[in-house]
C-alpha positions in Angstrom: 2.8 -47.8 30.1 1.3 -51.2 31.1 -1.7 -52.5 29.2 -3.0 -53.7 32.3 -2.8 -51.1 34.4 -4.1 -48.3 31.3 -7.9 -50.8 31.4 -7.8 -50.6 34.8 -8.2 -47.2 34.5 -10.0 -46.8 31.9 -12.5 -48.4 33.6 -11.7 -46.7 36.9 -12.8 -43.5 35.2 -15.0 -40.6 34.8 -16.5 -40.1 31.4 -18.9 -37.7 32.1 -17.2 -35.2 33.6 -18.0 -31.1 32.4 -15.0 -29.5 30.7 -13.4 -27.3 33.4 -9.8 -25.0 33.4 -7.3 -23.3 35.4 -8.7 -20.4 35.7 -13.1 -21.6 36.1 -15.6 -20.1 39.3 -17.3 -23.7 39.7 -18.9 -25.4 42.3 -17.5 -29.0 42.9 -20.6 -31.1 44.6 -19.1 -34.0 47.2 -20.3 -36.7 49.1 -20.7 -35.6 52.5 -21.0 -38.4 54.9 -21.7 -38.5 58.1 -22.7 -41.2 60.1 -25.6 -43.3 58.3 -26.2 -40.6 56.2 -25.2 -39.1 53.5 -25.7 -35.7 51.9 -23.6 -33.5 49.0 -21.9 -30.6 50.0 -21.4 -28.0 47.5 -17.8 -26.2 47.6 -17.3 -23.6 45.4 -14.2 -21.3 44.4 -11.7 -20.5 41.3 -9.6 -23.3 40.3 -6.5 -22.5 40.8 -4.0 -25.9 39.7 -4.7 -29.0 37.7 -1.9 -31.4 37.8 -2.7 -34.4 35.6 -2.0 -37.8 35.8 -4.4 -40.1 34.3 -6.5 -41.7 37.2 -4.7 -39.8 39.4 -5.4 -36.6 38.2 -6.0 -33.5 40.5 -7.2 -30.3 40.6 -7.4 -27.3 43.6 -9.8 -24.6 44.2 -9.1 -21.6 46.2 -12.1 -19.5 47.9 -12.5 -16.9 50.4 -14.5 -17.7 53.9 -14.8 -14.8 56.2 -11.8 -12.8 54.4 -9.6 -16.6 54.8 -8.5 -18.5 52.3 -9.8 -22.0 51.9 -8.2 -24.4 49.2 -8.7 -27.7 48.9 -7.8 -30.5 46.6 -10.0 -32.5 45.0 -9.2 -36.3 43.0 -10.5 -35.8 39.4 -11.9 -39.3 39.3 -12.9 -39.9 43.2 -16.7 -41.0 43.7 -17.2 -38.5 46.4 -17.0 -35.5 43.9 -20.2 -36.1 42.3 -20.3 -33.5 39.8 -18.1 -29.6 39.2 -20.1 -27.6 37.2 -18.8 -24.0 35.9 -20.0 -21.4 36.6 -17.6 -19.1 34.9 -14.7 -18.7 32.8 -11.4 -17.1 33.2 -9.1 -15.5 30.9 -5.2 -16.3 31.9 -2.6 -16.7 30.9 -1.1 -18.9 33.1 -1.0 -23.0 34.2 -1.0 -22.1 38.2 -2.5 -19.5 39.5 -0.9 -19.6 43.0 -0.3 -15.6 42.8 -3.9 -15.1 44.0 -2.9 -16.7 47.5 -2.1 -13.9 47.7 -4.7 -11.2 46.8 -7.5 -10.4 48.4 -10.6 -8.7 47.6 -11.2 -7.6 44.8 -7.9 -8.0 43.2 -8.1 -11.4 43.3 -11.1 -11.3 40.5 -10.3 -12.9 37.3 -11.3 -11.3 34.1 -14.2 -13.2 32.6 -13.7 -15.4 29.3 -16.0 -15.8 26.8 -15.6 -18.7 25.0 -17.7 -20.0 21.8 -20.7 -23.0 22.5 -19.1 -25.9 20.8 -22.6 -26.1 18.2 -21.1 -22.5 17.2 -17.7 -23.2 16.6 -18.6 -25.9 14.6 -21.7 -24.0 12.4 -24.1 -25.7 13.6 -27.2 -22.6 15.5 
């Protein structure tokens, strides 16, 4: 990769993003601008896909609203995405969870994965 491009990507990428993966239930805090006011709106749902590409990385979050599935694609390093908060860890075996689009109700639930915290994994208590 061109060193100039990689230097620009390093400057514009967010460093304080919590680690999340496909299958996790997340709250995405998005800045919404209405006229002269701006506010934070929370979009919560399951991460069904992640596309990694440096500064162009994005992720897709799906949720059900009034029985209708709503998907939204968020650029990972966009300034409008304030933070991504992990609510639940999902235990999955696929890279993309597009099969959830065909399911409704309780069939969309994913089994929860219990991951050890980083401090316990390193032997600290």
